[in-house]
C-alpha positions in Angstrom: 35.0 -11.5 49.2 31.8 -9.8 49.4 30.1 -8.7 46.3 28.8 -5.0 45.8 25.3 -5.1 44.7 25.2 -3.5 41.1 23.4 -0.9 42.1 22.3 1.2 45.0 19.8 3.3 44.7 20.2 6.3 45.8 18.0 8.3 48.9 14.8 9.4 47.9 14.6 8.4 44.3 12.2 5.0 43.2 14.5 2.2 42.0 13.9 3.1 38.2 15.1 6.7 38.6 18.8 5.8 39.6 21.4 6.3 36.6 22.1 2.6 35.9 18.1 1.4 35.9 17.2 3.9 33.4 19.2 2.8 31.1 17.7 -1.3 31.4 14.1 0.5 31.8 14.6 2.9 28.6 16.2 0.1 26.3 12.9 -2.1 27.5 10.1 0.3 26.8 11.7 1.2 23.4 11.0 -1.7 21.7 7.0 -1.6 23.0 6.6 1.8 21.4 8.0 1.7 18.1 7.4 5.3 16.3 4.8 5.1 12.8 6.8 6.9 9.7 4.3 8.4 7.5 4.5 7.1 4.2 6.1 9.5 1.4 3.7 10.3 -1.1 5.1 9.5 -4.3 4.1 10.4 -7.9 5.0 8.7 -11.1 6.5 11.1 -13.6 6.4 11.0 -17.7 7.7 13.6 -20.0 5.9 16.4 -20.7 4.8 15.7 -24.3 4.2 12.0 -23.6 0.3 11.6 -24.4 -0.1 8.5 -22.5 -2.2 8.2 -19.6 -0.5 6.8 -16.7 -2.6 4.5 -14.5 -1.7 2.2 -11.4 -2.3 -0.7 -13.6 -0.1 0.3 -16.3 2.6 1.2 -13.7 2.3 -2.2 -12.1 2.7 -4.2 -15.2 5.7 -1.9 -16.6 7.8 -2.7 -12.8 6.6 -6.4 -13.0 7.9 -6.6 -16.2 4.3 -7.9 -17.8 4.7 -5.2 -20.7 7.6 -3.4 -22.0 6.1 -0.5 -23.9 3.5 2.3 -24.4 0.2 1.5 -25.4 1.2 3.1 -29.0 4.4 0.3 -29.2 6.7 2.6 -28.5 9.3 1.2 -26.0 9.1 2.4 -22.1 12.4 3.5 -20.4 11.6 2.4 -17.1 13.7 3.9 -14.2 14.3 2.8 -10.5 15.6 4.0 -7.3 18.4 2.2 -5.4 16.6 -0.4 -3.4 18.1 1.4 0.4 16.5 4.7 -1.0 13.5 5.6 1.4 11.2 5.9 -1.4 11.4 2.9 -3.1 9.2 1.0 -0.5 6.7 3.9 -0.3 6.8 3.6 -4.6 6.3 -0.4 -4.3 3.8 -0.4 -2.1 1.6 2.8 -3.4 2.1 1.9 -7.4 2.6 -1.6 -7.3 0.7 -2.9 -4.3 3.9 -5.1 -3.4 7.0 -5.3 -1.3 10.5 -4.3 -2.4 11.7 -8.1 -2.2 8.5 -9.4 -3.9 9.3 -6.9 -6.9 12.8 -8.4 -6.6 12.0 -12.2 -6.6 9.8 -11.3 -10.0 12.7 -9.7 -11.3 14.9 -12.6 -10.6 12.7 -14.8 -12.2 12.1 -12.8 -14.8 15.5 -12.7 -15.9 16.2 -16.5 -15.5 13.4 -17.1 -18.0 14.7 -14.6 -20.4 11.6 -12.0 -20.3 13.4 -9.2 -19.8 15.9 -7.0 -17.5 14.4 -4.7 -14.7 14.4 -1.2 -14.8 17.5 1.2 -15.3 18.7 2.0 -11.2 19.5 5.7 -11.1 21.0 7.2 -8.1 18.9 9.9 -6.6 15.6 11.3 -7.6 17.1 14.6 -9.6 18.8 12.3 -11.6 15.5 10.4 -11.9 13.5 13.6 -13.0 16.3 15.1 -15.4 16.4 11.7 -17.3 12.8 11.4 -17.6 12.6 15.3 -18.4 15.2 14.6 -21.1 13.7 10.9 -22.8 9.9 11.0 -24.0 9.5 7.1 -23.6 11.1 7.3 -20.1 9.0 7.0 -16.7 10.3 7.2 -13.3 8.9 8.5 -9.6 10.1 11.2 -7.2 8.4 12.4 -4.0 5.6 14.7 -4.6 7.8 17.6 -3.7 10.3 17.3 -6.1 7.6 17.8 -8.9 8.3 20.8 -11.2 7.2 21.7 -15.0 10.0 19.6 -16.1 7.8 16.5 -15.7 4.2 15.6 -15.8 3.4 13.6 -12.4 0.6 11.5 -11.2 -0.3 10.2 -7.8 -2.0 6.6 -7.5 
């Protein structure tokens, strides 16, 4: 039984232009040219009546469990987005200087040693903005495009 070649180039077309070969070439070239996504701009938000300055150092210490309160001693109500949310890695890098996996490891250690619990996870940016707008001690983060006059925003 004679075997037929897998692909027969069409007359006048280079081998890579053959439909069966095009898939192979495309599949090989895509991993070599990754698309660079622009990181999202993230704003940390607090209630408009909150008088405290929101610095990257304060946010880093709060979101890694080093502190649990505002400078005046009132408890801070930190909010976070789910790990699957597109804004979470951008927040972790821009404000905390850490990856999401690193922050998760820090909180695993904090929970195990009894130092505290991680920030409450909200389902979406709109819910986070609503909670911050209604709780004076709340702090969270949203995309710059979601900022409005209901909350006070800070950029890193």
